[in-house]
Residue, then its C-alpha position, 0 to 999 in steps of 0.5 A: m169849746k174855745p175859751y172865748v166862746r165859753l166866756f161869751a156864753a157866760l156873759a150872755v147868760g149873766l146879762g140875761v141875753g138869750a134867756p127866753t121870756a115867759v111867753e117864749a117859754q110857754e110857746e116852747v112847751v106848747e110846741y113840744r106838746q104838739s110834737l108829742m101828739q104828732a109823734f103819737r099819730m105817726h107811731m100809731g100809724g107805724v104799728g098799723a103799717a108794720m102789722g100789714d105788709a108794709a114793714p117787718m113785724g119787728h118794726a111794730v115793736h119799735h113803734a109801740q116802744a117809742f109810743h109808750g116812751m113818749a106816753q111817759a113824758l105826758a105827765n110833765a108836758f103840761p106844767a102849770g102856766s103852760e096854757g095854750g094850743r088846744a089844751l083846755p083849762a080843765i087840765w089844770t083845774d081837774r089835775d087828778g082827772f087829767m093825770d088819771r087819763v095820762t095813766a090810762i094812756q101809759t097803761a094802754t101803750a104798755g099793753l101795745v108793747e106787750a102785744a107787739e113783742a108777742g107778735d100776736a096780730e089780733a092782740v095788737g089790734a085790740a091794744m091799738q083800739a084800747v090806745r085809741g080809746t084812751c086818746a079819745g077819752c082824754h081829748q073829749t075832756f081836755r082838748g079844744p077844737a082845732g084852730q085854738 
């Protein structure tokens, strides 16, 4: 980085120029969560497609691993003060219940990885059902209707 660029960046930070406002930061967190959910759907579809004839079976492993990795991010994707989107207040008022659901999706996606790595189509199907069940269970309590 050129010295004058570093100087400008330091001045901008020091003056508060370019620093996101609280509202902008909250909107970024909501957008990030929404991107996680979209990626979950895409990787679940990828596992399913790879179990058919659309891709080699090894691709199911990659999608399952990605899904599991993103499930690990859920624990920190709902910080206090980041209300918005379809996230219901129960996420913060029933934090223990929400974290139980996060743990359930993490466990279910770990099972999906194991099944995909084993190359057992029947086990992958059962694991996908388990993952869907954990998603639905969380959404019933902690996600509002579309359009929020």
